[in-house]
N, CA, C and O atoms as CSV, one atom per row, in Angstrom:
chain,resi,resn,atom,element,x,y,z
A,1,MET,N,N,12.419,-41.620,-74.990
A,1,MET,CA,C,11.523,-42.097,-73.959
A,1,MET,C,C,12.166,-43.297,-73.284
A,1,MET,O,O,12.720,-44.172,-73.950
A,2,ARG,N,N,12.090,-43.334,-71.965
A,2,ARG,CA,C,12.615,-44.459,-71.202
A,2,ARG,C,C,11.460,-45.263,-70.631
A,2,ARG,O,O,10.429,-44.709,-70.249
A,3,PHE,N,N,11.647,-46.590,-70.576
A,3,PHE,CA,C,10.700,-47.480,-69.925
A,3,PHE,C,C,11.390,-48.006,-68.682
A,3,PHE,O,O,12.457,-48.613,-68.771
A,4,ILE,N,N,10.794,-47.780,-67.533
A,4,ILE,CA,C,11.371,-48.222,-66.274
A,4,ILE,C,C,10.374,-49.170,-65.631
A,4,ILE,O,O,9.204,-48.833,-65.448
A,5,ILE,N,N,10.851,-50.361,-65.289
A,5,ILE,CA,C,9.966,-51.359,-64.691
A,5,ILE,C,C,10.536,-51.760,-63.334
A,5,ILE,O,O,11.681,-52.204,-63.240
A,6,TYR,N,N,9.736,-51.603,-62.293
A,6,TYR,CA,C,10.111,-52.017,-60.955
A,6,TYR,C,C,9.194,-53.159,-60.538
A,6,TYR,O,O,7.971,-53.021,-60.562
A,7,ARG,N,N,9.786,-54.287,-60.156
A,7,ARG,CA,C,8.980,-55.423,-59.726
A,7,ARG,C,C,8.660,-55.338,-58.240
A,7,ARG,O,O,7.671,-55.917,-57.790
A,8,SER,N,N,9.455,-54.647,-57.492
A,8,SER,CA,C,9.203,-54.539,-56.060
A,8,SER,C,C,9.874,-53.274,-55.544
A,8,SER,O,O,10.310,-52.431,-56.327
A,9,ASN,N,N,9.954,-53.148,-54.250
A,9,ASN,CA,C,10.614,-52.062,-53.551
A,9,ASN,C,C,10.042,-50.696,-53.933
A,9,ASN,O,O,10.605,-49.968,-54.750
A,10,ALA,N,N,8.931,-50.384,-53.330
A,10,ALA,CA,C,8.252,-49.106,-53.590
A,10,ALA,C,C,9.135,-47.920,-53.230
A,10,ALA,O,O,8.955,-46.838,-53.788
A,11,ILE,N,N,10.083,-48.090,-52.315
A,11,ILE,CA,C,10.982,-46.997,-51.934
A,11,ILE,C,C,11.823,-46.564,-53.134
A,11,ILE,O,O,11.999,-45.368,-53.367
A,12,LYS,N,N,12.345,-47.536,-53.901
A,12,LYS,CA,C,13.136,-47.199,-55.086
A,12,LYS,C,C,12.278,-46.481,-56.124
A,12,LYS,O,O,12.732,-45.534,-56.766
A,13,VAL,N,N,11.046,-46.934,-56.282
A,13,VAL,CA,C,10.148,-46.296,-57.248
A,13,VAL,C,C,9.912,-44.843,-56.858
A,13,VAL,O,O,10.036,-43.944,-57.690
A,14,LEU,N,N,9.571,-44.614,-55.592
A,14,LEU,CA,C,9.303,-43.247,-55.145
A,14,LEU,C,C,10.556,-42.382,-55.203
A,14,LEU,O,O,10.467,-41.193,-55.507
A,15,ALA,N,N,11.723,-42.958,-54.918
A,15,ALA,CA,C,12.973,-42.196,-55.011
A,15,ALA,C,C,13.199,-41.752,-56.448
A,15,ALA,O,O,13.574,-40.606,-56.695
A,16,PHE,N,N,12.970,-42.666,-57.407
A,16,PHE,CA,C,13.122,-42.306,-58.817
A,16,PHE,C,C,12.126,-41.218,-59.204
A,16,PHE,O,O,12.484,-40.242,-59.863
A,17,LEU,N,N,10.885,-41.393,-58.793
A,17,LEU,CA,C,9.842,-40.444,-59.170
A,17,LEU,C,C,10.072,-39.063,-58.580
A,17,LEU,O,O,9.660,-38.061,-59.165
A,18,CYS,N,N,10.720,-39.001,-57.437
A,18,CYS,CA,C,10.914,-37.720,-56.772
A,18,CYS,C,C,12.243,-37.065,-57.121
A,18,CYS,O,O,12.611,-36.061,-56.511
A,19,GLU,N,N,12.975,-37.615,-58.096
A,19,GLU,CA,C,14.226,-36.980,-58.527
A,19,GLU,C,C,13.964,-35.536,-58.894
A,19,GLU,O,O,12.995,-35.230,-59.589
A,20,LYS,N,N,14.804,-34.671,-58.442
A,20,LYS,CA,C,14.675,-33.245,-58.758
A,20,LYS,C,C,15.678,-32.882,-59.846
A,20,LYS,O,O,16.619,-33.629,-60.112
A,21,GLY,N,N,15.466,-31.748,-60.458
A,21,GLY,CA,C,16.404,-31.257,-61.445
A,21,GLY,C,C,16.169,-31.802,-62.845
A,21,GLY,O,O,16.969,-31.545,-63.745
A,22,ARG,N,N,15.121,-32.527,-63.042
A,22,ARG,CA,C,14.808,-33.058,-64.372
A,22,ARG,C,C,13.444,-32.533,-64.767
A,22,ARG,O,O,12.460,-32.766,-64.065
A,23,ASP,N,N,13.377,-31.837,-65.865
A,23,ASP,CA,C,12.121,-31.251,-66.324
A,23,ASP,C,C,11.474,-32.198,-67.331
A,23,ASP,O,O,11.502,-31.955,-68.537
A,24,ILE,N,N,10.892,-33.279,-66.816
A,24,ILE,CA,C,10.279,-34.281,-67.687
A,24,ILE,C,C,8.921,-34.689,-67.129
A,24,ILE,O,O,8.635,-34.505,-65.946
A,25,LEU,N,N,8.098,-35.243,-68.005
A,25,LEU,CA,C,6.793,-35.743,-67.587
A,25,LEU,C,C,6.885,-37.258,-67.450
A,25,LEU,O,O,7.306,-37.948,-68.379
A,26,LYS,N,N,6.491,-37.769,-66.291
A,26,LYS,CA,C,6.567,-39.198,-65.998
A,26,LYS,C,C,5.170,-39.794,-65.947
A,26,LYS,O,O,4.295,-39.292,-65.241
A,27,LEU,N,N,4.968,-40.863,-66.698
A,27,LEU,CA,C,3.724,-41.624,-66.651
A,27,LEU,C,C,3.956,-42.830,-65.759
A,27,LEU,O,O,4.830,-43.651,-66.034
A,28,VAL,N,N,3.179,-42.940,-64.696
A,28,VAL,CA,C,3.300,-44.044,-63.750
A,28,VAL,C,C,2.098,-44.957,-63.950
A,28,VAL,O,O,0.954,-44.531,-63.786
A,29,LEU,N,N,2.359,-46.224,-64.307
A,29,LEU,CA,C,1.280,-47.198,-64.515
A,29,LEU,C,C,1.226,-48.140,-63.318
A,29,LEU,O,O,2.211,-48.801,-62.988
A,30,CYS,N,N,0.088,-48.191,-62.687
A,30,CYS,CA,C,-0.099,-49.031,-61.501
A,30,CYS,C,C,-0.984,-50.220,-61.838
A,30,CYS,O,O,-1.660,-50.239,-62.867
A,31,GLU,N,N,-0.969,-51.214,-60.950
A,31,GLU,CA,C,-1.692,-52.449,-61.220
A,31,GLU,C,C,-3.205,-52.320,-61.072
A,31,GLU,O,O,-3.957,-53.056,-61.711
A,32,LYS,N,N,-3.656,-51.384,-60.229
A,32,LYS,CA,C,-5.097,-51.215,-60.029
A,32,LYS,C,C,-5.387,-49.802,-59.552
A,32,LYS,O,O,-4.478,-49.102,-59.103
A,33,PRO,N,N,-6.644,-49.372,-59.642
A,33,PRO,CA,C,-6.997,-47.995,-59.273
A,33,PRO,C,C,-6.603,-47.598,-57.855
A,33,PRO,O,O,-6.152,-46.473,-57.641
A,34,SER,N,N,-6.763,-48.497,-56.877
A,34,SER,CA,C,-6.443,-48.128,-55.496
A,34,SER,C,C,-4.958,-47.824,-55.338
A,34,SER,O,O,-4.587,-46.909,-54.602
A,35,VAL,N,N,-4.104,-48.585,-56.024
A,35,VAL,CA,C,-2.662,-48.328,-55.974
A,35,VAL,C,C,-2.358,-47.004,-56.683
A,35,VAL,O,O,-1.544,-46.214,-56.205
A,36,GLY,N,N,-3.004,-46.769,-57.811
A,36,GLY,CA,C,-2.822,-45.512,-58.534
A,36,GLY,C,C,-3.193,-44.306,-57.682
A,36,GLY,O,O,-2.486,-43.298,-57.674
A,37,ASN,N,N,-4.299,-44.416,-56.970
A,37,ASN,CA,C,-4.730,-43.320,-56.090
A,37,ASN,C,C,-3.738,-43.078,-54.962
A,37,ASN,O,O,-3.476,-41.931,-54.603
A,38,THR,N,N,-3.183,-44.156,-54.399
A,38,THR,CA,C,-2.195,-44.028,-53.324
A,38,THR,C,C,-0.915,-43.384,-53.834
A,38,THR,O,O,-0.375,-42.481,-53.195
A,39,VAL,N,N,-0.427,-43.842,-54.981
A,39,VAL,CA,C,0.789,-43.268,-55.568
A,39,VAL,C,C,0.561,-41.788,-55.880
A,39,VAL,O,O,1.420,-40.954,-55.593
A,40,ALA,N,N,-0.576,-41.466,-56.456
A,40,ALA,CA,C,-0.886,-40.066,-56.773
A,40,ALA,C,C,-0.922,-39.211,-55.505
A,40,ALA,O,O,-0.436,-38.080,-55.504
A,41,LYS,N,N,-1.488,-39.742,-54.445
A,41,LYS,CA,C,-1.572,-38.998,-53.185
A,41,LYS,C,C,-0.180,-38.716,-52.633
A,41,LYS,O,O,0.101,-37.603,-52.188
A,42,VAL,N,N,0.698,-39.731,-52.662
A,42,VAL,CA,C,2.063,-39.570,-52.165
A,42,VAL,C,C,2.824,-38.535,-52.988
A,42,VAL,O,O,3.601,-37.753,-52.441
A,43,LEU,N,N,2.601,-38.530,-54.314
A,43,LEU,CA,C,3.297,-37.605,-55.209
A,43,LEU,C,C,2.645,-36.221,-55.255
A,43,LEU,O,O,3.194,-35.291,-55.845
A,44,GLY,N,N,1.476,-36.091,-54.632
A,44,GLY,CA,C,0.779,-34.807,-54.629
A,44,GLY,C,C,0.067,-34.511,-55.936
A,44,GLY,O,O,-0.165,-33.351,-56.275
A,45,VAL,N,N,-0.278,-35.557,-56.667
A,45,VAL,CA,C,-0.967,-35.396,-57.951
A,45,VAL,C,C,-2.465,-35.399,-57.677
A,45,VAL,O,O,-2.985,-36.356,-57.103
A,46,LYS,N,N,-3.172,-34.328,-58.084
A,46,LYS,CA,C,-4.583,-34.200,-57.731
A,46,LYS,C,C,-5.510,-33.935,-58.908
A,46,LYS,O,O,-6.721,-33.854,-58.704
A,47,GLY,N,N,-5.012,-33.799,-60.109
A,47,GLY,CA,C,-5.847,-33.460,-61.266
A,47,GLY,C,C,-6.547,-34.667,-61.853
A,47,GLY,O,O,-6.081,-35.233,-62.841
A,48,ARG,N,N,-7.663,-35.071,-61.258
A,48,ARG,CA,C,-8.398,-36.281,-61.653
A,48,ARG,C,C,-9.011,-36.128,-63.037
A,48,ARG,O,O,-9.701,-35.148,-63.317
A,49,LYS,N,N,-8.751,-37.108,-63.901
A,49,LYS,CA,C,-9.328,-37.168,-65.251
A,49,LYS,C,C,-10.023,-38.525,-65.402
A,49,LYS,O,O,-10.145,-39.273,-64.432
A,50,ASP,N,N,-10.466,-38.831,-66.592
A,50,ASP,CA,C,-11.133,-40.106,-66.862
A,50,ASP,C,C,-10.084,-41.203,-67.063
A,50,ASP,O,O,-9.506,-41.306,-68.145
A,51,GLY,N,N,-9.833,-42.014,-66.051
A,51,GLY,CA,C,-8.888,-43.133,-66.151
A,51,GLY,C,C,-7.466,-42.796,-65.760
A,51,GLY,O,O,-6.586,-43.648,-65.878
A,52,TYR,N,N,-7.211,-41.587,-65.301
A,52,TYR,CA,C,-5.871,-41.219,-64.854
A,52,TYR,C,C,-5.939,-39.944,-64.023
A,52,TYR,O,O,-6.969,-39.274,-63.961
A,53,ILE,N,N,-4.806,-39.626,-63.382
A,53,ILE,CA,C,-4.677,-38.418,-62.582
A,53,ILE,C,C,-3.441,-37.697,-63.097
A,53,ILE,O,O,-2.388,-38.317,-63.248
A,54,GLU,N,N,-3.546,-36.401,-63.369
A,54,GLU,CA,C,-2.423,-35.662,-63.943
A,54,GLU,C,C,-2.259,-34.317,-63.264
A,54,GLU,O,O,-3.225,-33.586,-63.042
A,55,CYS,N,N,-0.998,-34.004,-62.936
A,55,CYS,CA,C,-0.689,-32.713,-62.354
A,55,CYS,C,C,0.830,-32.532,-62.360
A,55,CYS,O,O,1.568,-33.422,-61.937
A,56,GLY,N,N,1.282,-31.402,-62.832
A,56,GLY,CA,C,2.716,-31.110,-62.805
A,56,GLY,C,C,3.527,-32.078,-63.651
A,56,GLY,O,O,3.292,-32.222,-64.850
A,57,ASP,N,N,4.490,-32.742,-63.007
A,57,ASP,CA,C,5.415,-33.642,-63.701
A,57,ASP,C,C,4.919,-35.078,-63.799
A,57,ASP,O,O,5.650,-35.942,-64.282
A,58,TYR,N,N,3.698,-35.356,-63.356
A,58,TYR,CA,C,3.247,-36.740,-63.263
A,58,TYR,C,C,1.881,-36.981,-63.899
A,58,TYR,O,O,0.980,-36.143,-63.859
A,59,ILE,N,N,1.778,-38.160,-64.481
A,59,ILE,CA,C,0.485,-38.720,-64.865
A,59,ILE,C,C,0.458,-40.087,-64.207
A,59,ILE,O,O,1.385,-40.875,-64.393
A,60,VAL,N,N,-0.567,-40.382,-63.455
A,60,VAL,CA,C,-0.703,-41.683,-62.797
A,60,VAL,C,C,-1.934,-42.369,-63.379
A,60,VAL,O,O,-3.029,-41.806,-63.359
A,61,SER,N,N,-1.760,-43.578,-63.895
A,61,SER,CA,C,-2.884,-44.348,-64.418
A,61,SER,C,C,-2.778,-45.775,-63.903
A,61,SER,O,O,-1.858,-46.099,-63.152
A,62,TRP,N,N,-3.708,-46.623,-64.300
A,62,TRP,CA,C,-3.786,-47.962,-63.726
A,62,TRP,C,C,-4.455,-48.935,-64.689
A,62,TRP,O,O,-5.193,-48.560,-65.600
A,63,CYS,N,N,-4.158,-50.188,-64.439
A,63,CYS,CA,C,-4.858,-51.270,-65.146
A,63,CYS,C,C,-6.105,-51.611,-64.339
A,63,CYS,O,O,-6.244,-51.214,-63.182
A,64,ILE,N,N,-6.989,-52.340,-64.960
A,64,ILE,CA,C,-8.187,-52.840,-64.272
A,64,ILE,C,C,-8.194,-54.335,-64.519
A,64,ILE,O,O,-8.750,-54.804,-65.512
A,65,GLY,N,N,-7.580,-55.079,-63.622
A,65,GLY,CA,C,-7.411,-56.507,-63.886
A,65,GLY,C,C,-6.482,-56.685,-65.076
A,65,GLY,O,O,-5.563,-55.890,-65.276
A,66,HIS,N,N,-6.715,-57.705,-65.850
A,66,HIS,CA,C,-5.918,-57.929,-67.049
A,66,HIS,C,C,-6.551,-57.172,-68.206
A,66,HIS,O,O,-7.757,-57.267,-68.432
A,67,LEU,N,N,-5.737,-56.422,-68.935
A,67,LEU,CA,C,-6.243,-55.640,-70.057
A,67,LEU,C,C,-6.389,-56.466,-71.324
A,67,LEU,O,O,-7.261,-56.199,-72.150
A,68,VAL,N,N,-5.535,-57.470,-71.476
A,68,VAL,CA,C,-5.569,-58.316,-72.672
A,68,VAL,C,C,-5.585,-59.782,-72.279
A,68,VAL,O,O,-5.188,-60.144,-71.171
A,69,GLY,N,N,-6.046,-60.618,-73.193
A,69,GLY,CA,C,-6.066,-62.064,-72.982
A,69,GLY,C,C,-5.607,-62.773,-74.239
A,69,GLY,O,O,-5.552,-62.175,-75.313
A,70,LEU,N,N,-5.281,-64.031,-74.106
A,70,LEU,CA,C,-4.851,-64.815,-75.264
A,70,LEU,C,C,-5.996,-64.994,-76.249
A,70,LEU,O,O,-7.155,-65.133,-75.859
A,71,ALA,N,N,-5.654,-64.988,-77.520
A,71,ALA,CA,C,-6.648,-65.222,-78.572
A,71,ALA,C,C,-7.162,-66.658,-78.478
A,71,ALA,O,O,-6.467,-67.543,-77.979
A,72,LEU,N,N,-8.367,-66.876,-78.955
A,72,LEU,CA,C,-8.943,-68.220,-78.973
A,72,LEU,C,C,-8.234,-69.071,-80.025
A,72,LEU,O,O,-7.698,-68.530,-80.993
A,73,PRO,N,N,-8.224,-70.389,-79.850
A,73,PRO,CA,C,-7.506,-71.264,-80.780
A,73,PRO,C,C,-7.880,-71.075,-82.254
A,73,PRO,O,O,-7.001,-71.106,-83.115
A,74,ASP,N,N,-9.171,-70.879,-82.558
A,74,ASP,CA,C,-9.566,-70.757,-83.966
A,74,ASP,C,C,-9.020,-69.485,-84.629
A,74,ASP,O,O,-9.050,-69.373,-85.854
A,75,GLU,N,N,-8.522,-68.526,-83.835
A,75,GLU,CA,C,-7.912,-67.334,-84.409
A,75,GLU,C,C,-6.514,-67.616,-84.966
A,75,GLU,O,O,-5.944,-66.789,-85.678
A,76,TYR,N,N,-5.969,-68.787,-84.636
A,76,TYR,CA,C,-4.684,-69.211,-85.192
A,76,TYR,C,C,-4.872,-70.024,-86.463
A,76,TYR,O,O,-3.918,-70.229,-87.214
A,77,GLY,N,N,-6.071,-70.480,-86.707
A,77,GLY,CA,C,-6.356,-71.252,-87.904
A,77,GLY,C,C,-7.588,-72.117,-87.697
A,77,GLY,O,O,-7.907,-72.501,-86.571
A,78,ALA,N,N,-8.284,-72.425,-88.798
A,78,ALA,CA,C,-9.523,-73.211,-88.732
A,78,ALA,C,C,-9.282,-74.606,-88.160
A,78,ALA,O,O,-10.183,-75.195,-87.562
A,79,GLU,N,N,-8.077,-75.134,-88.338
A,79,GLU,CA,C,-7.792,-76.494,-87.846
A,79,GLU,C,C,-7.824,-76.589,-86.319
A,79,GLU,O,O,-7.891,-77.691,-85.774
A,80,TYR,N,N,-7.776,-75.465,-85.631
A,80,TYR,CA,C,-7.802,-75.477,-84.162
A,80,TYR,C,C,-9.190,-75.205,-83.587
A,80,TYR,O,O,-9.357,-75.160,-82.369
A,81,LYS,N,N,-10.175,-75.025,-84.445
A,81,LYS,CA,C,-11.513,-74.668,-83.975
A,81,LYS,C,C,-12.111,-75.733,-83.052
A,81,LYS,O,O,-12.805,-75.396,-82.093
A,82,LYS,N,N,-11.851,-77.007,-83.331
A,82,LYS,CA,C,-12.423,-78.094,-82.523
A,82,LYS,C,C,-11.521,-78.538,-81.371
A,82,LYS,O,O,-11.882,-79.451,-80.629
A,83,TRP,N,N,-10.383,-77.924,-81.215
A,83,TRP,CA,C,-9.444,-78.228,-80.142
A,83,TRP,C,C,-8.925,-79.664,-80.192
A,83,TRP,O,O,-8.529,-80.201,-79.157
A,84,ASP,N,N,-8.915,-80.295,-81.354
A,84,ASP,CA,C,-8.425,-81.666,-81.424
A,84,ASP,C,C,-6.980,-81.743,-81.910
A,84,ASP,O,O,-6.418,-82.834,-81.999
A,85,LYS,N,N,-6.373,-80.600,-82.225
A,85,LYS,CA,C,-4.965,-80.548,-82.641
A,85,LYS,C,C,-4.174,-79.816,-81.558
A,85,LYS,O,O,-3.769,-78.667,-81.737
A,86,LEU,N,N,-3.964,-80.486,-80.450
A,86,LEU,CA,C,-3.237,-79.878,-79.340
A,86,LEU,C,C,-1.861,-80.509,-79.213
A,86,LEU,O,O,-1.717,-81.672,-79.589
A,87,PRO,N,N,-0.867,-79.844,-78.723
A,87,PRO,CA,C,-0.900,-78.472,-78.219
A,87,PRO,C,C,-0.822,-77.458,-79.355
A,87,PRO,O,O,-0.400,-77.768,-80.469
A,88,ILE,N,N,-1.234,-76.260,-79.041
A,88,ILE,CA,C,-1.128,-75.144,-79.981
A,88,ILE,C,C,0.096,-74.335,-79.556
A,88,ILE,O,O,0.112,-73.727,-78.486
A,89,LEU,N,N,1.105,-74.337,-80.397
A,89,LEU,CA,C,2.341,-73.622,-80.096
A,89,LEU,C,C,2.702,-72.717,-81.272
A,89,LEU,O,O,3.585,-73.048,-82.064
A,90,PRO,N,N,2.028,-71.586,-81.385
A,90,PRO,CA,C,2.279,-70.692,-82.522
A,90,PRO,C,C,3.654,-70.021,-82.419
A,90,PRO,O,O,4.228,-69.917,-81.335
A,91,ALA,N,N,4.163,-69.573,-83.556
A,91,ALA,CA,C,5.429,-68.843,-83.574
A,91,ALA,C,C,5.283,-67.515,-82.825
A,91,ALA,O,O,6.218,-67.059,-82.166
A,92,GLU,N,N,4.114,-66.907,-82.931
A,92,GLU,CA,C,3.846,-65.654,-82.232
A,92,GLU,C,C,2.447,-65.722,-81.620
A,92,GLU,O,O,1.474,-66.020,-82.312
A,93,TRP,N,N,2.355,-65.446,-80.322
A,93,TRP,CA,C,1.078,-65.476,-79.633
A,93,TRP,C,C,0.249,-64.260,-80.010
A,93,TRP,O,O,0.783,-63.167,-80.197
A,94,LYS,N,N,-1.063,-64.456,-80.119
A,94,LYS,CA,C,-1.979,-63.365,-80.417
A,94,LYS,C,C,-2.740,-62.997,-79.149
A,94,LYS,O,O,-3.067,-63.854,-78.327
A,95,TYR,N,N,-3.013,-61.703,-79.010
A,95,TYR,CA,C,-3.724,-61.205,-77.834
A,95,TYR,C,C,-4.916,-60.371,-78.273
A,95,TYR,O,O,-4.894,-59.734,-79.327
A,96,ASN,N,N,-5.943,-60.384,-77.456
A,96,ASN,CA,C,-7.135,-59.570,-77.693
A,96,ASN,C,C,-7.376,-58.693,-76.476
A,96,ASN,O,O,-7.153,-59.106,-75.338
A,97,ILE,N,N,-7.833,-57.484,-76.735
A,97,ILE,CA,C,-8.213,-56.602,-75.633
A,97,ILE,C,C,-9.502,-57.162,-75.043
A,97,ILE,O,O,-10.453,-57.445,-75.772
A,98,LEU,N,N,-9.532,-57.319,-73.736
A,98,LEU,CA,C,-10.721,-57.864,-73.082
A,98,LEU,C,C,-11.844,-56.835,-73.115
A,98,LEU,O,O,-11.593,-55.644,-72.932
A,99,PRO,N,N,-13.085,-57.278,-73.348
A,99,PRO,CA,C,-14.211,-56.338,-73.520
A,99,PRO,C,C,-14.404,-55.358,-72.369
A,99,PRO,O,O,-14.693,-54.187,-72.612
A,100,GLY,N,N,-14.256,-55.793,-71.145
A,100,GLY,CA,C,-14.493,-54.912,-70.006
A,100,GLY,C,C,-13.371,-53.929,-69.725
A,100,GLY,O,O,-13.516,-53.058,-68.867
A,101,THR,N,N,-12.250,-54.051,-70.434
A,101,THR,CA,C,-11.108,-53.186,-70.155
A,101,THR,C,C,-10.693,-52.326,-71.353
A,101,THR,O,O,-9.685,-51.622,-71.288
A,102,LYS,N,N,-11.457,-52.378,-72.437
A,102,LYS,CA,C,-11.077,-51.656,-73.660
A,102,LYS,C,C,-10.921,-50.155,-73.416
A,102,LYS,O,O,-9.976,-49.542,-73.914
A,103,LYS,N,N,-11.828,-49.569,-72.662
A,103,LYS,CA,C,-11.754,-48.124,-72.420
A,103,LYS,C,C,-10.447,-47.761,-71.708
A,103,LYS,O,O,-9.757,-46.828,-72.118
A,104,GLN,N,N,-10.105,-48.500,-70.636
A,104,GLN,CA,C,-8.878,-48.202,-69.903
A,104,GLN,C,C,-7.643,-48.523,-70.741
A,104,GLN,O,O,-6.646,-47.804,-70.674
A,105,PHE,N,N,-7.700,-49.599,-71.531
A,105,PHE,CA,C,-6.599,-49.940,-72.440
A,105,PHE,C,C,-6.330,-48.775,-73.387
A,105,PHE,O,O,-5.179,-48.385,-73.583
A,106,ASP,N,N,-7.385,-48.222,-73.973
A,106,ASP,CA,C,-7.236,-47.098,-74.909
A,106,ASP,C,C,-6.681,-45.854,-74.213
A,106,ASP,O,O,-5.881,-45.121,-74.794
A,107,ILE,N,N,-7.103,-45.618,-72.977
A,107,ILE,CA,C,-6.590,-44.479,-72.211
A,107,ILE,C,C,-5.089,-44.643,-71.977
A,107,ILE,O,O,-4.317,-43.710,-72.200
A,108,ILE,N,N,-4.682,-45.820,-71.530
A,108,ILE,CA,C,-3.264,-46.066,-71.261
A,108,ILE,C,C,-2.447,-45.966,-72.549
A,108,ILE,O,O,-1.375,-45.361,-72.554
A,109,ARG,N,N,-2.932,-46.541,-73.618
A,109,ARG,CA,C,-2.210,-46.468,-74.902
A,109,ARG,C,C,-2.035,-45.000,-75.329
A,109,ARG,O,O,-0.957,-44.597,-75.768
A,110,ARG,N,N,-3.106,-44.213,-75.195
A,110,ARG,CA,C,-3.033,-42.799,-75.567
A,110,ARG,C,C,-2.013,-42.061,-74.699
A,110,ARG,O,O,-1.226,-41.261,-75.204
A,111,LEU,N,N,-2.029,-42.334,-73.393
A,111,LEU,CA,C,-1.074,-41.685,-72.489
A,111,LEU,C,C,0.358,-42.087,-72.820
A,111,LEU,O,O,1.257,-41.245,-72.810
A,112,MET,N,N,0.578,-43.378,-73.114
A,112,MET,CA,C,1.926,-43.855,-73.434
A,112,MET,C,C,2.462,-43.237,-74.719
A,112,MET,O,O,3.674,-43.100,-74.883
A,113,ASN,N,N,1.582,-42.871,-75.613
A,113,ASN,CA,C,2.006,-42.328,-76.902
A,113,ASN,C,C,1.995,-40.797,-76.951
A,113,ASN,O,O,2.240,-40.208,-78.004
A,114,ARG,N,N,1.714,-40.161,-75.826
A,114,ARG,CA,C,1.765,-38.700,-75.795
A,114,ARG,C,C,3.195,-38.225,-76.037
A,114,ARG,O,O,4.147,-38.791,-75.499
A,115,LYS,N,N,3.331,-37.201,-76.835
A,115,LYS,CA,C,4.662,-36.675,-77.184
A,115,LYS,C,C,5.377,-36.047,-75.987
A,115,LYS,O,O,6.607,-36.012,-75.951
A,116,ASP,N,N,4.616,-35.553,-75.010
A,116,ASP,CA,C,5.244,-34.886,-73.866
A,116,ASP,C,C,5.630,-35.836,-72.737
A,116,ASP,O,O,6.185,-35.386,-71.735
A,117,VAL,N,N,5.356,-37.131,-72.863
A,117,VAL,CA,C,5.739,-38.108,-71.849
A,117,VAL,C,C,7.168,-38.580,-72.131
A,117,VAL,O,O,7.466,-39.096,-73.208
A,118,ASP,N,N,8.043,-38.392,-71.137
A,118,ASP,CA,C,9.448,-38.755,-71.293
A,118,ASP,C,C,9.785,-40.105,-70.670
A,118,ASP,O,O,10.564,-40.867,-71.242
A,119,ASP,N,N,9.217,-40.410,-69.517
A,119,ASP,CA,C,9.480,-41.668,-68.828
A,119,ASP,C,C,8.168,-42.384,-68.563
A,119,ASP,O,O,7.166,-41.767,-68.201
A,120,ILE,N,N,8.191,-43.696,-68.749
A,120,ILE,CA,C,7.040,-44.527,-68.405
A,120,ILE,C,C,7.510,-45.493,-67.329
A,120,ILE,O,O,8.428,-46.282,-67.550
A,121,VAL,N,N,6.879,-45.427,-66.170
A,121,VAL,CA,C,7.269,-46.240,-65.030
A,121,VAL,C,C,6.168,-47.247,-64.751
A,121,VAL,O,O,5.018,-46.867,-64.533
A,122,ARG,N,N,6.512,-48.525,-64.755
A,122,ARG,CA,C,5.539,-49.590,-64.476
A,122,ARG,C,C,5.974,-50.284,-63.213
A,122,ARG,O,O,7.065,-50.852,-63.160
A,123,HIS,N,N,5.146,-50.250,-62.202
A,123,HIS,CA,C,5.461,-50.845,-60.909
A,123,HIS,C,C,4.819,-52.224,-60.777
A,123,HIS,O,O,3.696,-52.442,-61.232
A,124,ARG,N,N,5.537,-53.143,-60.155
A,124,ARG,CA,C,5.067,-54.521,-59.898
A,124,ARG,C,C,4.611,-55.188,-61.188
A,124,ARG,O,O,3.463,-55.615,-61.316
A,125,CYS,N,N,5.507,-55.267,-62.113
A,125,CYS,CA,C,5.175,-55.800,-63.427
A,125,CYS,C,C,5.556,-57.274,-63.509
A,125,CYS,O,O,6.672,-57.605,-63.911
A,126,GLY,N,N,4.640,-58.156,-63.132
A,126,GLY,CA,C,4.865,-59.584,-63.265
A,126,GLY,C,C,4.641,-60.009,-64.711
A,126,GLY,O,O,4.524,-59.167,-65.601
A,127,ALA,N,N,4.582,-61.312,-64.940
A,127,ALA,CA,C,4.429,-61.822,-66.307
A,127,ALA,C,C,3.167,-61.290,-66.967
A,127,ALA,O,O,3.218,-60.835,-68.109
A,128,ARG,N,N,2.038,-61.336,-66.275
A,128,ARG,CA,C,0.790,-60.832,-66.858
A,128,ARG,C,C,0.844,-59.324,-67.069
A,128,ARG,O,O,0.328,-58.812,-68.062
A,129,GLY,N,N,1.462,-58.622,-66.143
A,129,GLY,CA,C,1.593,-57.178,-66.276
A,129,GLY,C,C,2.445,-56.786,-67.473
A,129,GLY,O,O,2.159,-55.793,-68.141
A,130,ARG,N,N,3.494,-57.563,-67.748
A,130,ARG,CA,C,4.331,-57.288,-68.918
A,130,ARG,C,C,3.542,-57.456,-70.207
A,130,ARG,O,O,3.717,-56.683,-71.149
A,131,ILE,N,N,2.677,-58.460,-70.253
A,131,ILE,CA,C,1.863,-58.660,-71.453
A,131,ILE,C,C,0.951,-57.460,-71.680
A,131,ILE,O,O,0.854,-56.965,-72.803
A,132,ASP,N,N,0.285,-56.987,-70.634
A,132,ASP,CA,C,-0.572,-55.805,-70.733
A,132,ASP,C,C,0.240,-54.590,-71.175
A,132,ASP,O,O,-0.175,-53.832,-72.052
A,133,PHE,N,N,1.406,-54.421,-70.553
A,133,PHE,CA,C,2.280,-53.284,-70.842
A,133,PHE,C,C,2.733,-53.293,-72.299
A,133,PHE,O,O,2.676,-52.263,-72.971
A,134,GLN,N,N,3.182,-54.447,-72.791
A,134,GLN,CA,C,3.666,-54.553,-74.166
A,134,GLN,C,C,2.536,-54.362,-75.165
A,134,GLN,O,O,2.756,-53.814,-76.244
A,135,ALA,N,N,1.347,-54.798,-74.830
A,135,ALA,CA,C,0.211,-54.647,-75.751
A,135,ALA,C,C,-0.157,-53.176,-75.931
A,135,ALA,O,O,-0.645,-52.786,-76.992
A,136,CYS,N,N,0.069,-52.365,-74.916
A,136,CYS,CA,C,-0.265,-50.941,-74.990
A,136,CYS,C,C,0.721,-50.143,-75.840
A,136,CYS,O,O,0.377,-49.093,-76.382
A,137,ILE,N,N,1.939,-50.649,-75.952
A,137,ILE,CA,C,2.977,-49.897,-76.679
A,137,ILE,C,C,2.654,-49.802,-78.155
A,137,ILE,O,O,3.416,-49.206,-78.917
């Protein structure tokens, strides 16, 4: 499985997605539903499902705002519950799935882990987008 991340230049993304001669299934993750719908329309993907669109060689899905957020300080230890031991600089940051996005997070995670998906393409993946993307893996 390949992970392809494009930060800009939609032309390069579409050129990659439209490569011919490769019999693979590509999962395209977009930043929001409207972008996902536009990408699906351009690619001719019309099989609407719950949280994604699938047809032929493509699955197009999307985030809904931020899928994950930083854990609260007390999740790193009881000594941080009162916020009087700042700064908090843990060796590894903890993330929580945000309540309003759990359903879409689970859909994306399931799609990313499908055995028939060969390429995962993430467009416009800024710092926050990378966190969401990595949390789904």
